[in-house]
C-alpha positions as CSV (number, residue, x, y, z in Angstrom):
1,M,-45.3,-34.8,23.2
2,K,-45.2,-37.0,20.1
3,K,-45.5,-34.0,17.8
4,S,-42.6,-32.3,19.7
5,R,-40.4,-35.3,19.2
6,I,-41.1,-35.3,15.5
7,M,-40.3,-31.6,15.2
8,F,-37.1,-32.1,17.2
9,A,-36.0,-35.0,15.0
10,A,-36.7,-33.0,11.9
11,L,-34.5,-30.2,13.2
12,L,-31.6,-32.5,13.9
13,A,-32.1,-34.3,10.6
14,S,-31.9,-30.9,8.8
15,L,-28.5,-30.4,10.4
16,G,-27.3,-34.0,9.9
17,L,-27.1,-34.4,13.6
18,A,-29.9,-36.8,14.4
19,G,-27.4,-39.6,15.3
20,A,-25.4,-37.3,17.5
21,V,-28.2,-36.9,20.1
22,S,-30.3,-40.0,19.6
23,G,-31.8,-41.4,22.7
24,Q,-31.7,-38.0,24.4
25,S,-34.6,-36.1,26.0
26,N,-37.9,-35.6,24.2
27,H,-37.4,-31.9,24.9
28,F,-35.0,-29.7,22.9
29,F,-31.9,-29.2,24.9
30,G,-28.4,-27.9,25.2
31,K,-28.6,-24.2,24.4
32,Q,-25.7,-23.3,22.2
33,F,-23.9,-20.5,24.0
34,S,-20.9,-19.0,22.4
35,I,-17.9,-18.8,24.6
36,G,-15.9,-16.6,22.3
37,I,-14.7,-13.7,24.5
38,V,-13.5,-10.5,22.8
39,A,-10.4,-9.2,24.6
40,K,-10.8,-5.8,26.2
41,A,-7.3,-4.8,25.1
42,D,-6.6,-2.3,27.8
43,G,-2.9,-3.1,27.9
44,I,0.0,-4.4,25.8
45,G,0.0,-7.8,24.2
46,I,-3.4,-8.8,25.7
47,P,-4.4,-12.4,25.1
48,S,-8.1,-13.3,24.7
49,P,-9.2,-16.2,26.9
50,I,-11.8,-16.9,24.2
51,T,-11.3,-16.5,20.5
52,N,-14.3,-16.4,18.1
53,V,-13.8,-18.3,14.9
54,N,-17.2,-17.5,13.3
55,G,-20.4,-15.7,14.5
56,D,-21.9,-12.4,15.4
57,S,-24.2,-10.8,18.0
58,T,-27.6,-11.2,16.3
59,L,-30.5,-11.9,18.7
60,L,-32.6,-15.0,18.3
61,V,-36.3,-14.3,17.8
62,T,-39.3,-16.6,18.3
63,P,-40.9,-18.0,15.2
64,Y,-44.4,-16.7,16.2
65,D,-45.3,-13.1,16.1
66,N,-47.8,-11.1,18.1
67,V,-50.9,-9.4,16.6
68,N,-48.7,-6.4,15.5
69,G,-46.3,-8.6,13.6
70,N,-43.4,-8.4,16.1
71,P,-41.6,-11.4,17.6
72,L,-43.2,-12.6,20.8
73,L,-39.8,-12.9,22.5
74,Q,-36.2,-12.3,21.7
75,R,-33.3,-14.0,23.3
76,A,-29.6,-14.7,23.2
77,I,-27.2,-17.3,24.4
78,F,-23.6,-16.3,25.2
79,V,-20.9,-16.4,27.8
80,S,-19.0,-13.6,29.5
81,A,-15.8,-13.3,31.6
82,D,-14.1,-10.3,33.0
83,G,-16.4,-7.8,31.2
84,A,-16.1,-9.4,27.8
85,N,-18.8,-11.2,25.8
86,S,-18.8,-14.0,23.3
87,V,-20.7,-14.2,20.0
88,Y,-24.3,-15.4,20.2
89,A,-25.6,-18.9,19.3
90,R,-27.0,-19.3,15.8
91,P,-30.3,-21.1,14.9
92,T,-30.4,-24.6,13.6
93,V,-32.5,-23.6,10.7
94,N,-32.0,-20.9,8.1
95,T,-28.3,-20.7,8.9
96,P,-26.3,-21.1,5.6
97,A,-23.6,-23.6,5.1
98,G,-20.4,-22.3,6.7
99,G,-22.4,-19.9,8.9
100,A,-22.3,-22.0,12.1
101,A,-21.2,-20.2,15.3
102,V,-17.8,-21.5,16.2
103,T,-15.5,-20.4,19.0
104,S,-12.4,-21.5,20.8
105,V,-11.6,-21.2,24.5
106,Y,-8.3,-21.3,26.5
107,K,-8.1,-24.4,28.5
108,G,-7.3,-22.5,31.7
109,I,-10.2,-20.0,31.4
110,K,-11.8,-18.8,34.7
111,N,-14.9,-16.9,35.8
112,L,-17.2,-18.0,32.9
113,T,-20.9,-17.1,33.0
114,L,-23.5,-18.6,30.7
115,N,-26.0,-15.8,29.9
116,I,-29.5,-16.4,28.6
117,P,-31.3,-13.0,28.4
118,I,-35.0,-13.3,27.4
119,I,-36.8,-10.1,26.3
120,N,-40.5,-9.5,26.2
121,K,-41.5,-6.2,24.6
122,N,-45.2,-7.0,24.6
123,N,-48.0,-5.8,26.9
124,K,-48.9,-9.4,27.5
125,N,-47.4,-12.1,29.7
126,I,-45.8,-14.8,27.5
127,Y,-45.4,-18.5,28.4
128,F,-42.3,-20.3,27.2
129,R,-40.0,-23.2,27.8
130,E,-36.2,-23.0,27.4
131,F,-33.9,-26.0,27.5
132,F,-30.1,-25.9,27.2
133,R,-27.5,-28.6,27.4
134,L,-23.8,-28.3,28.1
135,P,-21.0,-30.0,26.1
136,N,-20.2,-33.3,27.9
137,D,-19.2,-35.9,25.4
138,P,-16.1,-37.6,26.9
139,N,-14.9,-39.1,23.6
140,N,-11.9,-38.0,21.6
141,G,-10.8,-35.5,24.2
142,N,-13.8,-33.2,23.7
143,P,-14.3,-30.3,26.1
144,I,-16.7,-31.0,29.0
145,F,-18.4,-28.1,30.9
146,K,-20.1,-28.2,34.3
147,I,-22.1,-25.8,36.4
148,G,-20.2,-24.0,39.1
149,T,-16.7,-22.5,39.4
150,G,-14.7,-25.7,39.6
151,D,-13.0,-24.5,42.8
152,D,-13.4,-27.3,45.3
153,G,-12.7,-25.0,48.2
154,N,-14.8,-22.1,47.0
155,D,-17.7,-23.5,44.9
156,S,-21.3,-22.9,45.9
157,Y,-24.8,-24.1,45.1
158,V,-26.4,-21.9,42.5
159,L,-29.5,-23.9,41.3
160,D,-32.0,-21.6,42.9
161,P,-34.2,-19.5,40.5
162,K,-33.5,-16.3,42.3
163,D,-29.7,-16.9,42.2
164,L,-30.0,-17.5,38.4
165,G,-31.9,-14.2,37.9
166,L,-35.5,-15.5,37.8
167,T,-37.1,-13.2,40.2
168,S,-40.8,-12.9,41.0
169,D,-41.2,-9.4,39.6
170,K,-40.3,-10.7,36.1
171,W,-41.2,-14.4,36.0
172,I,-44.0,-16.7,37.1
173,P,-42.7,-20.3,37.4
174,E,-44.8,-23.3,36.3
175,T,-44.8,-25.5,39.4
176,V,-46.5,-28.5,37.6
177,V,-46.0,-29.0,33.9
178,S,-49.4,-29.3,32.3
179,S,-48.2,-31.6,29.5
180,D,-47.0,-34.4,31.8
181,G,-48.3,-33.5,35.2
182,Q,-44.9,-33.7,36.8
183,P,-43.6,-31.0,39.3
184,T,-40.7,-28.6,38.7
185,D,-38.2,-27.1,41.1
186,N,-39.8,-23.7,41.2
187,G,-39.9,-23.8,37.4
188,L,-36.7,-25.7,36.8
189,R,-36.0,-29.2,35.7
190,Y,-32.6,-30.9,35.2
191,S,-30.9,-33.3,32.9
192,G,-28.3,-35.6,34.5
193,P,-25.0,-37.0,33.4
194,D,-26.7,-39.6,31.2
195,N,-28.2,-36.8,29.1
196,G,-31.6,-38.3,29.6
197,Q,-34.9,-36.5,30.0
198,Y,-35.2,-33.5,32.2
199,N,-36.1,-35.5,35.3
200,F,-32.8,-35.7,37.2
201,Q,-33.2,-35.2,40.9
202,V,-30.7,-32.7,42.3
203,T,-29.8,-32.8,46.0
204,K,-30.5,-29.3,47.4
205,N,-27.4,-27.4,48.4
206,S,-25.1,-30.1,47.1
207,V,-22.2,-28.9,44.9
208,A,-21.4,-32.5,44.0
209,S,-25.0,-33.1,42.8
210,Q,-25.0,-29.8,41.0
211,R,-21.9,-30.9,39.0
212,E,-23.9,-33.9,37.7
213,V,-26.3,-31.6,35.9
214,S,-25.8,-31.5,32.2
215,G,-28.7,-29.2,31.3
216,I,-31.6,-27.2,32.7
217,G,-35.1,-26.7,31.5
218,F,-37.0,-23.5,32.4
219,Y,-40.8,-23.6,32.5
220,G,-42.8,-20.5,33.2
221,T,-44.1,-17.1,32.0
222,I,-42.2,-13.9,31.5
223,K,-44.3,-10.9,32.5
224,A,-45.3,-8.1,30.2
225,N,-42.5,-5.7,29.2
226,Q,-39.9,-7.5,31.3
227,N,-36.4,-8.8,30.6
228,I,-35.1,-11.9,32.3
229,D,-31.3,-12.2,32.5
230,I,-30.4,-15.8,33.4
231,K,-26.8,-16.1,34.6
232,I,-25.2,-19.5,35.3
233,P,-21.6,-19.9,36.3
234,I,-19.8,-22.7,34.3
235,Y,-16.3,-24.1,34.0
236,L,-14.2,-26.4,31.8
237,S,-13.9,-29.5,33.8
238,N,-11.2,-31.4,31.9
239,P,-8.5,-28.8,31.1
240,D,-5.7,-31.4,31.6
241,T,-7.2,-34.0,29.2
242,V,-9.0,-31.9,26.6
243,T,-7.5,-32.2,23.2
244,N,-6.3,-29.1,21.5
245,G,-8.8,-28.3,18.7
246,A,-11.3,-31.0,19.7
247,T,-14.9,-29.8,19.2
248,G,-18.0,-30.0,21.4
249,Y,-21.3,-28.0,21.2
250,F,-23.8,-26.1,23.3
251,F,-27.3,-26.7,22.2
252,D,-30.6,-25.2,23.2
253,T,-34.3,-25.3,22.3
254,F,-36.8,-22.6,23.0
255,Y,-40.6,-23.2,22.9
256,N,-43.3,-20.6,22.7
257,Y,-47.0,-21.1,22.0
258,V,-49.8,-19.8,19.8
259,T,-52.6,-18.9,22.1
260,A,-53.6,-15.4,21.0
261,P,-54.7,-13.0,22.2
262,D,-53.1,-14.0,25.6
263,Y,-50.0,-16.1,24.6
264,N,-49.7,-17.2,28.2
265,V,-51.3,-20.7,28.3
266,D,-49.4,-24.0,27.9
267,T,-51.4,-25.9,25.3
268,G,-49.8,-29.2,26.0
269,N,-47.3,-28.8,23.1
270,I,-50.2,-29.3,20.6
271,W,-49.4,-25.9,19.0
272,G,-45.9,-25.4,20.5
273,Y,-43.1,-24.4,18.2
274,A,-39.4,-25.1,19.0
275,Q,-36.4,-23.1,17.8
276,G,-33.0,-24.7,18.3
277,A,-29.6,-23.0,18.4
278,Y,-26.0,-24.3,18.4
279,L,-22.5,-23.1,19.2
280,W,-19.5,-25.3,18.4
281,I,-16.6,-24.9,20.7
282,K,-12.9,-25.9,20.6
283,T,-10.0,-25.4,23.0
284,F,-6.5,-24.0,22.6
285,R,-3.4,-24.1,24.8
286,Q,-1.3,-21.3,23.4
287,Y,-1.8,-17.6,22.4
288,V,-0.3,-15.8,19.5
289,D,3.0,-14.5,20.9
290,A,3.6,-11.0,19.5
291,S,4.7,-7.5,20.6
292,D,3.6,-3.9,19.9
293,G,4.6,-2.3,16.7
294,T,5.2,1.0,15.0
295,A,4.6,2.3,11.5
296,Y,4.1,5.5,9.4
297,T,0.8,6.8,8.0
298,G,-0.2,5.1,4.8
299,T,0.3,1.6,6.1
300,T,-2.1,-1.3,6.4
301,P,-1.3,-3.5,9.5
302,Q,0.4,-6.8,8.7
303,P,1.6,-9.5,11.1
304,S,5.2,-8.8,10.2
305,M,4.9,-5.5,12.1
306,F,4.6,-7.2,15.5
307,S,7.6,-9.4,16.0
308,V,5.5,-12.6,16.0
309,K,7.4,-15.4,17.8
310,N,4.8,-18.1,17.8
311,P,3.3,-19.5,15.6
312,N,5.0,-18.9,12.3
313,P,4.2,-15.4,11.2
314,S,2.9,-16.7,7.9
315,D,0.2,-18.5,9.8
316,V,-1.0,-15.3,11.7
317,R,-3.8,-13.0,10.5
318,V,-4.8,-9.5,11.4
319,T,-8.5,-10.0,12.2
320,K,-9.4,-6.6,13.7
321,V,-8.1,-3.1,13.8
322,V,-9.7,-0.4,16.0
323,D,-8.7,3.3,16.1
324,A,-8.4,5.5,19.2
325,A,-12.1,6.5,18.8
326,G,-13.3,2.9,18.8
327,N,-14.0,2.8,15.1
328,D,-13.4,-0.5,13.3
329,V,-10.8,0.2,10.5
330,T,-10.0,-3.4,9.7
331,G,-8.4,-3.8,6.3
332,K,-8.1,0.0,5.7
333,V,-5.0,2.1,5.0
334,L,-4.1,4.0,8.2
335,N,-3.7,7.6,7.1
336,V,-4.2,9.2,10.5
337,A,-1.4,9.1,13.1
338,G,-2.3,7.6,16.5
339,K,-2.5,4.4,18.5
340,Y,-4.5,1.5,17.1
341,K,-5.5,-1.8,18.7
342,V,-4.7,-4.8,16.4
343,T,-6.0,-8.3,17.0
344,L,-3.8,-11.1,15.8
345,S,-5.3,-14.6,15.2
346,A,-4.1,-18.0,14.1
347,T,-5.7,-21.4,13.8
348,N,-5.7,-23.3,17.1
349,Y,-4.2,-20.3,18.9
350,G,-5.8,-17.7,21.1
351,D,-6.1,-14.2,19.8
352,T,-3.7,-11.5,21.1
353,T,-4.4,-7.8,20.9
354,V,-1.3,-5.5,20.4
355,Y,-0.9,-1.8,19.9
356,L,0.3,-0.3,16.6
357,T,1.6,3.3,17.0
358,V,1.3,5.1,13.7
359,N,3.4,8.2,13.3
360,D,2.7,10.9,10.8
361,G,5.5,10.3,8.4
362,G,8.1,11.4,11.0
363,G,6.3,14.6,12.1
364,T,6.7,16.1,15.5
365,G,6.2,12.7,17.1
366,G,8.8,10.8,15.0
367,G,8.5,7.0,14.8
368,S,9.4,3.9,12.8
369,T,7.8,1.2,10.9
370,G,7.9,-2.6,11.2
371,G,6.3,-3.1,7.8
372,N,9.0,-5.4,6.4
373,T,6.7,-6.9,3.7
374,G,6.7,-8.0,0.1
375,T,10.3,-7.9,-1.1
376,T,13.5,-9.9,-0.9
377,T,16.5,-8.4,0.9
378,V,19.5,-7.9,-1.2
379,P,22.5,-9.7,0.3
380,A,25.0,-7.3,1.9
381,A,27.9,-8.8,0.0
382,T,26.4,-7.7,-3.4
383,L,25.0,-4.4,-2.3
384,T,26.9,-1.2,-3.1
385,P,25.9,2.4,-3.4
386,A,24.0,3.2,-6.6
387,T,25.8,5.4,-9.0
388,N,23.3,5.3,-11.9
389,V,20.3,7.7,-11.6
390,P,17.1,8.0,-13.7
391,T,17.6,9.9,-16.9
392,N,14.3,11.7,-16.4
393,S,15.3,13.1,-13.0
394,S,16.2,16.8,-12.7
395,S,19.2,18.0,-10.9
396,S,20.2,20.7,-8.4
397,N,22.4,21.1,-5.4
398,Q,21.2,19.4,-2.3
399,N,20.3,21.5,0.7
400,S,23.0,20.1,3.1
401,S,23.5,20.4,6.9
402,S,26.7,20.6,8.9
403,T,26.4,17.1,10.2
404,T,28.2,14.0,9.0
405,T,25.6,11.3,8.3
406,T,26.4,7.7,9.2
407,K,24.1,4.8,8.9
408,P,22.7,2.8,11.9
409,S,24.3,-0.4,12.7
410,T,21.5,-2.3,11.0
411,S,22.5,-1.0,7.6
412,I,23.0,-3.6,4.9
413,G,25.4,-1.5,2.9
414,P,27.3,1.8,3.0
415,N,25.0,4.8,2.4
416,I,22.0,2.5,1.9
417,A,18.8,3.2,3.9
418,V,17.7,0.5,6.2
419,K,14.5,-1.3,5.5
420,G,11.8,0.5,7.4
421,E,13.8,3.8,7.4
422,A,12.3,7.1,6.2
423,V,14.0,9.0,3.3
424,Y,13.0,12.2,1.4
425,A,13.7,13.5,-2.0
426,T,16.0,16.6,-2.4
427,K,15.4,16.8,-6.1
428,K,12.7,15.9,-8.6
429,I,12.1,12.2,-8.7
430,G,9.5,9.7,-10.0
431,L,7.7,6.8,-8.4
432,Y,7.5,3.7,-10.7
433,K,5.7,0.4,-10.9
434,S,9.0,-1.5,-11.5
435,T,12.7,-0.9,-11.5
436,S,12.5,0.2,-15.1
437,F,12.0,4.0,-14.9
438,T,10.0,4.6,-18.1
439,K,7.1,6.9,-18.8
440,S,4.7,4.0,-19.1
441,K,5.8,2.7,-15.6
442,R,5.6,6.0,-13.9
443,I,3.0,6.3,-11.0
444,A,3.8,9.9,-10.0
445,W,6.2,12.8,-10.3
446,Y,7.5,14.5,-7.1
447,P,8.9,18.0,-8.0
448,K,11.7,19.6,-6.1
449,Q,10.3,21.2,-2.9
450,K,11.4,23.4,-0.1
451,R,13.0,21.4,2.8
452,V,9.9,21.5,5.0
453,N,7.7,20.1,2.1
454,R,10.0,17.5,0.7
455,P,8.2,14.2,-0.3
456,M,8.9,11.4,2.1
457,F,8.9,7.6,1.7
458,V,9.5,4.5,3.9
459,V,11.9,2.0,2.4
460,T,10.2,-1.5,2.4
461,G,12.7,-3.4,0.2
462,Y,15.4,-3.3,-2.5
463,K,15.7,-4.5,-6.1
464,R,18.2,-4.0,-8.9
465,T,17.7,-3.3,-12.5
466,S,19.0,-5.6,-15.2
467,N,22.3,-3.6,-15.3
468,G,22.7,-3.6,-11.5
469,T,21.4,-0.2,-10.5
470,L,19.8,-0.3,-7.0
471,R,16.3,0.9,-6.5
472,Y,14.4,1.4,-3.2
473,K,11.0,-0.2,-3.0
474,V,9.0,2.3,-1.0
475,R,5.6,3.4,0.4
476,D,4.6,7.1,0.1
477,V,4.0,8.5,3.6
478,N,3.0,12.1,2.6
479,H,-0.1,12.4,4.7
480,G,-2.7,14.6,3.2
481,R,-1.5,14.4,-0.4
482,K,-3.1,12.4,-3.2
483,T,-0.2,10.1,-3.5
484,A,-0.3,9.0,0.2
485,G,-0.1,5.2,0.5
486,K,1.1,4.6,-3.0
487,K,3.8,1.9,-3.4
488,G,6.5,1.5,-6.0
489,Y,10.2,2.1,-6.8
490,I,12.4,5.2,-6.5
491,T,16.1,5.9,-7.1
492,A,18.4,4.9,-4.3
493,S,21.0,7.5,-5.3
494,R,22.2,9.8,-2.5
495,K,22.1,12.6,-5.0
496,Y,18.3,12.5,-5.0
497,V,17.2,10.8,-1.7
498,V,18.7,11.0,1.8
499,P,17.6,9.9,5.2
500,V,15.0,12.1,6.9
501,Y,16.6,11.9,10.3
502,Y,20.0,13.3,11.4
503,A,22.6,10.7,12.5
504,S,25.0,12.9,14.5
505,V,25.3,16.1,16.6
506,P,26.3,19.3,14.7
507,K,29.7,20.6,15.7
508,S,28.2,23.8,17.0
509,K,25.6,21.7,19.0
510,K,23.0,24.2,17.8
511,I,19.8,23.4,15.9
512,T,17.1,25.7,14.6
513,V,13.3,25.0,14.3
514,I,12.2,25.4,10.7
515,S,8.7,23.9,10.8
516,P,6.0,26.6,10.3
517,K,4.0,24.9,13.0
518,G,7.0,24.6,15.4
519,V,7.9,21.5,17.3
520,N,7.3,20.1,20.7
521,A,9.9,18.9,23.3
522,Y,9.0,15.9,25.4
523,K,10.0,14.4,28.7
524,S,10.4,10.9,27.2
525,I,12.5,9.6,24.3
526,N,9.4,8.1,22.7
527,L,8.1,11.7,22.5
528,T,5.4,11.4,25.1
529,G,4.8,13.8,28.0
530,K,4.9,17.2,26.3
531,A,7.2,19.6,28.1
532,K,7.3,22.7,25.9
533,H,6.5,24.0,22.4
534,Y,9.1,25.8,20.3
535,K,8.1,28.2,17.5
536,K,9.7,28.4,14.1
537,G,13.1,30.2,14.3
538,V,13.9,29.2,17.9
539,R,17.5,28.1,18.3
540,L,18.3,25.3,20.7
541,T,21.4,23.7,22.2
542,V,21.6,19.9,22.1
543,K,23.5,17.6,24.4
544,K,23.5,14.4,22.4
545,L,21.7,12.4,19.7
546,V,19.8,9.3,20.7
547,K,18.4,6.5,18.6
548,H,14.8,5.3,18.9
549,N,14.0,2.4,16.7
550,L,14.8,3.6,13.1
551,T,14.5,7.3,14.0
552,T,16.6,9.7,16.1
553,R,16.0,12.3,18.7
554,Y,18.1,15.2,20.0
555,Q,18.3,15.5,23.8
556,L,18.5,19.2,24.8
557,N,20.6,20.5,27.6
558,N,17.6,20.6,29.9
559,G,17.1,16.8,29.4
560,H,14.0,17.1,27.1
561,F,13.8,15.3,23.8
562,I,13.0,16.8,20.4
563,T,12.7,15.2,16.9
564,A,15.8,15.0,14.7
565,N,13.6,15.1,11.6
566,K,15.3,17.3,8.9
567,K,11.9,18.6,7.7
568,L,11.3,20.1,11.1
569,I,14.7,21.3,12.4
570,I,18.0,22.1,10.8
571,A,21.6,21.9,12.2
572,G,23.2,25.2,13.0
573,S,21.9,28.7,13.7
574,Y,19.6,30.1,11.0
């Protein structure tokens, strides 16, 4: 055992942790198991009981290989709750600076399970020893974990090998340890509250005695081509006194032995090799408080889209975006309409997963955007309709409808599009890098188009030229075109750009479908629950106009809803 102590001390010294566990057992202990649960995100505004700060799901492999050059055993250490898994523990050696596994857990988390799967893909039985220890440092408000459920009225004794997943068809327990001649509890030894050696005597069937256990050592042999799946229920024992952000750690050490060709004999630690792993764990008391959002295609999700109430939105990060097919599209521009799951994170807060509904630039589904990013709002007192227009714009008569257009109540000035509202160009316009509309600043030309093909933009801000002419800061939402997603400035003149959506009911109460693909009618105002499809040229009678975020819908006489997008329908009979 002397050589083992030296190896263990060397491992701790390499991490700068020798003093943190001095006087502990001469075995390696405390398997680092990551408690960072990933939210399943099956609903709206779903909080994650566990938030991973750093780590991944890479398996740990034994240092020694078999005769074919493959790892003798593979393993992982992680926790699970309600169908979600944490990241895996990372090894104490060969983990680069800043690469430690770190997670954070909600102080009221329930139904935690510590998982230690051990995988043997060899045609030989493999002897091993596995030691883990729970975080149990009472200083500085650190988190303390114990075995069981923590429910005094419904806790049970689980320290039986069969209950932990160590069944006779997969595992052969070592009843007497060859290196010290001491017996085991069917292959198990325990460390007590003093964090001493693994010789703590547990009272059988006593929940109180079980809660005194700070770690378990497993001694035995995994059978050829078998997987052991050790599962241990655990709980946070000090939720009322744990300090928000205080850090503890799970630590484990795994031995395997070089005794080829059999690999199934304990050599008394003479040739044993240990591999340690850590997971650092914090706690949090609050989640990111946010709501679902909407946007147009061509956007990249930002925290400002989700009405973040707590903490300050500037402290919140978008850490994951997943599309409807389950693909990770984090950091990418969303050019495909649909519903996306977005994870919001903040330091010392739990993750929350929200939905972002991305509409196809106001297509048959309509929609709005919450992407209020990047510009300063012009005060309403100084904002007036722009009269100056770019000298390089062409001119022609606007294709008008029979409605009288009025702005929503959120408008910051007469005839000025609301931030987040969609507009389209009725004449040739340019998109520019700045408010100075010069050739060198031009990003793209948009020629005059037929109504159904007019280029569309979402207004994200406002800015004036040096002589006071107002410009819209916009994002191109023309899905499928080369310019999609481009950002810049366009004219704000109503002679060139107008709102995409109608703002009133035509006097005749008649509309005509003009989209070549037709439009759908829906049972709900948010355009879900398809009721009927109307082809191009169909005339419909409307009952009223209703607002939905920064878009509008027409309600038909039959109660169904249809988009009020001017690219898809036109007021009157045509």
